[in-house]
N, C-alpha and C positions, 0 to 999 in steps of 0.2 A: 977297398978303401978303409982307412982307419978313422977319418974325421971329415965331417961335412959341416960347414958353417954358413949360415944365411942370416943376414941382418936386414930387416925391412924389405924383404923380397916376397915372402909368402903372403903378405897382406894384399897382394894383387890377384889372389886366387880365392874363390869361395870354397869349393870342394878341394880338400887337400889329399884325398885318397890317391890320385895318380902320383903325387909327389912322394907320399909315404911308400907306395909300391916301388918306385925307383930307388929310394933310399934303402929299402929292405933288400933289393937286389944288389946294390952296390956295396953296402957296408959288410965288413967282416964281423963275425961274432966277437963281441967285446968292443966294437967300434962305437963312436959317438957321433951324434948330430946335435948341433946347437943352433937355435934360431929364436928370433923375436917375432911377436905378433901383436897386433892391436887388440884391445878389449873394449867392450862397451862400458860406459859409466854406470854407476849404481842405479840411477833412475831408469835408464834404458834397460838394464839387466832385469830389474824388477818387473818392468812392463812386459818384456819378452817372456820371462818365466811365467807370468800370469796368463798371457794370451797365446803363447806357443811354447809349452814346456819342453818340447824336444828340439828347440832351435840349436843349430850348430854354428852358424855364422850369420853375420848381419852386414849388409852393404851400408856403408856410412856416407854422409853427405860429401865427403872428400873423394868418393869413388873407390876407396879402399875397403877391404873387408876386416871386420873385427870377429875374432874366433872365440868360441866358448872353451874354457879350460877342459871341461869333461869331454868335449868332442876330440880334442887333441889326445888326451889320455886314452880314450877308447880306440881312436884310429891308430895310435902307436901300438896298442896291445894287439890289434889285428895284424900288425906288420912287424911283430917280434921286437918292438921297442918299448922299454920301460923307462919311466921318468927317473932320472938320476939326480936332477936338480931342477927346482922351479922357483921363480920369483915373480911377484907382481912388479910392474914398473909404473909408478905414478908420475905423470907429466914428463915422460921420457923424451917427448918432443913437443914443440909448440907450433900450432898452425893458426894463423890469423889471430894471434894473441890468446888462444885457448890451448890448455894443456891436453895432450893425448895420452891416455892410459894404455898399458899393454902388459905383456908377460914375456919372460924369457924361459925357454925350455932347454934343458940338456937331457937327451935321451940316449940310452945305450942299447945296442942290439944284443939280445939274449939268446937267440937261437937262429938256426938256418931255416929257410923256407921249407916247410914240410916236416920239421923236427918237433913233433908233438910232445916228446918226452920232456924237453926242457921248458916248453911253454907252460905246462901245467904246474911246474915246481916254483915258478916265480910270482911274486906279488907285484902287481902293476899299480896298486893304489898308492897315493902319496901319503 
């Protein structure tokens, strides 16, 4: 597969490792995945960072999950995906009159499963 696109679907899962495993298996080297996620607002982010510094996702009152940027970057790295493009999304949707923040990720597969040579040569940081 050369391209996987998912808009407002991954927000219904907390742990995204199984999805990243499937994308790693399906994508060709050089292939892309693009997806949106919700994020927590700055107040909740500060609270989570202070009380649970290793948080990865947070269940929101809407019943959807908000994911931490670094969790996605790290999970991508573990599954041969590096960030190609990243943007924050301010008020990309409104729910009950309140804006919902999020992010959009475009990630590229940089190696095959088990190809350690290519993994160590690539910079995964934004």
